[in-house]
C-alpha positions as CSV (number, residue, x, y, z in Angstrom):
1,M,0.0,0.0,0.0
2,P,1.9,3.1,-1.2
3,A,1.5,6.3,0.7
4,F,0.2,9.3,-1.3
5,G,3.4,11.4,-1.6
6,P,6.7,11.2,-3.3
7,I,7.1,7.9,-5.0
8,K,9.8,6.3,-7.1
9,R,9.1,6.0,-10.8
10,R,9.4,2.2,-10.8
11,D,7.0,2.0,-7.9
12,L,4.5,4.1,-9.7
13,I,4.8,1.8,-12.8
14,R,4.3,-1.2,-10.5
15,V,1.1,0.3,-9.0
16,L,-0.3,1.2,-12.5
17,R,0.4,-2.3,-13.7
18,R,-1.5,-3.7,-10.7
19,L,-4.4,-1.4,-11.7
20,G,-4.5,-3.0,-15.2
21,F,-2.3,-0.7,-17.2
22,A,0.1,-2.1,-19.8
23,G,3.5,-0.6,-20.6
24,P,5.4,1.6,-20.4
25,F,5.7,2.1,-24.1
26,S,8.0,4.6,-25.9
27,G,6.4,7.5,-27.7
28,G,7.1,11.1,-28.4
29,R,8.8,12.9,-25.5
30,H,7.5,10.6,-22.7
31,Q,6.8,7.0,-22.2
32,F,3.2,6.1,-21.6
33,M,1.0,3.3,-20.2
34,V,-2.4,2.2,-21.5
35,R,-5.6,0.7,-20.1
36,G,-8.5,0.5,-22.5
37,D,-8.9,4.0,-23.9
38,R,-6.9,5.6,-21.1
39,V,-3.4,6.8,-21.9
40,V,-1.1,8.0,-19.0
41,R,2.2,9.7,-19.5
42,V,5.0,8.4,-17.3
43,P,7.6,10.9,-16.0
44,D,11.3,10.9,-17.1
45,P,13.3,8.1,-15.4
46,H,16.1,10.6,-14.7
47,G,13.9,13.2,-13.0
48,G,14.1,11.7,-9.5
49,D,11.0,10.9,-7.4
50,V,7.5,11.8,-8.5
51,G,6.1,14.5,-6.2
52,R,2.6,14.7,-4.7
53,E,1.3,17.3,-7.3
54,L,2.6,15.3,-10.3
55,L,1.3,12.1,-8.8
56,S,-2.1,13.7,-8.4
57,R,-2.2,14.8,-12.1
58,I,-1.1,11.3,-13.2
59,L,-3.9,9.6,-11.2
60,D,-6.4,12.1,-12.7
61,Q,-5.2,11.1,-16.2
62,A,-5.5,7.4,-15.2
63,G,-9.0,7.8,-13.7
64,V,-7.7,6.4,-10.4
65,S,-8.9,7.8,-7.1
66,R,-6.4,8.4,-4.2
67,A,-8.2,5.8,-2.1
68,E,-7.9,3.2,-5.0
69,F,-4.2,4.1,-5.4
70,E,-3.5,3.7,-1.7
71,G,-5.5,0.4,-1.6
72,V,-3.2,-1.3,-4.1
């Protein structure tokens, strides 16, 4: 159960996979993950941890609530 806060990129990818997303795939400037018609951009692997604000935006793109994220 990850806490809602700074998270490592690989942990974010692990959580998104548990939620049914496939990827990450290369494309354009960012990698992305896909679940059905939802496409979520994944941050740069060299940028350090994903902060709370960016994590919130990624979860909005993914259609995942904070409670669902923390329950994985």
